[in-house]
C-alpha positions in Angstrom: 100.6 -84.1 170.5 100.2 -80.3 170.5 100.2 -78.4 174.1 97.6 -76.2 175.7 98.1 -72.9 175.6 96.8 -71.6 178.8 97.2 -68.0 179.2 97.0 -67.9 182.8 99.7 -69.0 185.4 99.2 -72.2 187.0 100.7 -73.6 190.8 101.5 -76.7 191.5 103.8 -78.3 194.5 106.4 -79.4 192.8 108.8 -79.6 190.1 108.0 -83.2 189.2 104.4 -81.5 188.7 105.7 -78.7 186.6 107.9 -80.9 184.2 104.9 -83.5 184.0 102.3 -80.2 182.9 105.6 -79.0 181.0 104.5 -81.5 178.5 100.5 -81.4 178.4 100.7 -77.6 178.2 102.0 -74.0 177.5 101.5 -72.0 180.4 104.0 -70.3 183.1 104.3 -72.5 186.0 105.0 -71.6 189.8 105.5 -74.0 192.3 104.8 -73.6 195.9 108.3 -75.6 197.2 105.9 -78.0 198.6 105.4 -76.7 202.7 108.4 -74.3 201.5 105.2 -71.9 200.8 104.6 -71.6 204.4 107.9 -70.1 204.8 108.6 -68.3 201.6 107.7 -64.9 201.8 109.3 -64.6 197.9 107.0 -66.6 196.8 103.5 -65.2 198.5 104.3 -62.4 197.2 104.7 -63.5 194.0 101.9 -65.4 193.6 99.7 -62.7 194.9 100.7 -60.4 192.4 100.3 -63.1 189.7 96.2 -63.5 190.7 95.6 -60.1 189.2 93.9 -61.6 186.2 93.5 -65.0 187.9 95.8 -68.0 188.8 94.9 -71.7 188.1 95.8 -73.9 191.0 95.9 -77.8 190.7 97.6 -80.1 194.0 97.7 -83.4 194.8 94.6 -85.4 195.9 95.9 -86.2 199.6 96.2 -84.7 203.1 99.4 -82.7 202.2 98.0 -81.1 198.9 94.5 -80.0 200.4 97.1 -78.4 203.6 98.8 -76.8 200.5 96.1 -76.0 198.3 94.4 -74.1 201.9 97.1 -72.1 202.8 97.4 -70.9 199.5 93.1 -70.3 199.8 94.2 -68.3 202.5 95.9 -65.1 201.1 94.7 -65.1 197.9 91.5 -63.6 196.8 88.6 -66.0 196.4 87.5 -64.8 192.8 91.0 -65.1 190.9 91.7 -68.7 191.8 90.5 -71.8 189.2 90.5 -75.1 191.6 91.5 -77.8 189.6 91.3 -81.0 191.3 93.3 -84.8 189.9 91.1 -87.9 190.4 92.3 -89.5 193.8 93.7 -93.0 192.0 95.8 -95.2 193.7 99.2 -96.3 193.0 102.5 -94.6 193.4 104.9 -92.6 191.4 107.6 -94.5 188.8 110.5 -92.6 190.5 109.7 -93.1 194.2 110.1 -96.0 196.2 107.3 -95.6 197.7 104.2 -94.2 197.2 102.4 -91.5 199.1 101.1 -91.6 203.0 97.6 -92.1 201.0 98.7 -94.2 198.5 97.4 -91.9 195.9 99.5 -90.6 192.6 100.5 -86.7 192.8 99.9 -84.7 189.6 103.5 -85.7 188.4 101.6 -89.7 188.5 98.6 -89.1 187.1 98.0 -90.0 183.6 98.7 -87.2 180.6 95.3 -87.5 179.0 93.1 -86.9 181.9 95.6 -83.6 182.7 94.2 -82.8 179.2 91.1 -83.4 180.2 91.4 -80.6 183.1 93.1 -77.7 181.5 90.9 -78.4 177.9 88.2 -75.9 179.1 90.9 -73.0 180.1 92.7 -73.4 176.8 93.4 -70.1 175.2 93.7 -68.9 171.2 97.2 -68.2 172.3 99.6 -68.6 175.3 101.8 -65.2 176.4 104.8 -65.1 174.3 106.9 -62.3 175.4 110.8 -61.2 175.1 112.1 -62.6 178.2 114.4 -60.4 180.8 117.8 -62.2 180.1 120.5 -62.2 183.0 122.2 -60.0 180.2 119.5 -57.6 180.7 120.2 -58.2 184.5 123.7 -57.3 184.5 122.8 -54.0 181.8 120.8 -52.7 184.5 123.2 -53.4 187.6 121.4 -55.0 189.1 123.9 -58.0 189.3 127.2 -58.5 189.4 128.2 -54.5 190.5 128.0 -52.6 193.0 125.2 -52.0 194.9 123.9 -54.7 193.0 121.4 -56.0 195.9 120.2 -52.8 196.7 119.3 -52.4 193.0 117.8 -55.5 193.2 115.7 -54.5 196.3 114.6 -51.5 195.1 113.1 -52.9 191.8 111.4 -55.6 193.5 109.6 -53.2 196.0 108.9 -51.1 192.6 107.1 -54.9 191.7 105.0 -55.3 195.1 107.5 -57.7 196.1 109.6 -58.6 198.8 113.5 -57.5 199.0 116.4 -59.9 199.8 115.5 -62.0 196.9 118.5 -63.1 194.9 119.4 -62.3 191.1 117.8 -65.7 189.9 114.9 -65.6 191.7 114.0 -61.8 190.9 114.8 -62.8 187.2 112.3 -66.1 187.3 109.7 -63.7 189.1 109.7 -61.1 186.4 109.7 -63.1 183.8 106.2 -64.3 185.1 104.8 -61.3 185.8 106.6 -58.2 183.7 107.0 -57.8 180.0 111.0 -56.5 178.9 109.6 -53.0 177.8 108.0 -52.6 181.4 111.2 -54.1 182.7 113.4 -51.6 181.2 110.6 -48.8 182.0 111.5 -50.1 185.6 114.5 -50.5 185.6 115.2 -47.4 184.6 113.4 -44.7 187.8 
């Protein structure tokens, strides 16, 4: 079945939620790392930057999901957040030995058809396709594998409004979400 193309970034709790959605939608999917979002200034900065055009927020329907959703909404403009909610269905994910504290399925356990229906009204003519920024690009601009790479990454991160101290891989992932290759080339050459 063809993936639903979504032009807005989608925020989910964990990597298994992302894996599930990757099989259903063609979109940029960002994970919060569960409660890790509370301590990650990098992730908060990335999400703030992403929401300039809007984001879709999809968390589990349990208590933990509500806390994470509330926290994310606390630092984003309300008019830029599209809240999607999965139904509360009793059960446990196949990969887990025990279900959630409340005994309900999370995003990863929800039927693909239900998730398709949730995203259908946000379908776009085409997802944003662009040439990715690669590790080679980082190396060529002195952002990895060279003298003062960390300082150069910090300077580039600041130009994008991201926090300093990001690893090369973390910054590369963030830039592939918020920047085109052309914009990166221009910003890296400053």
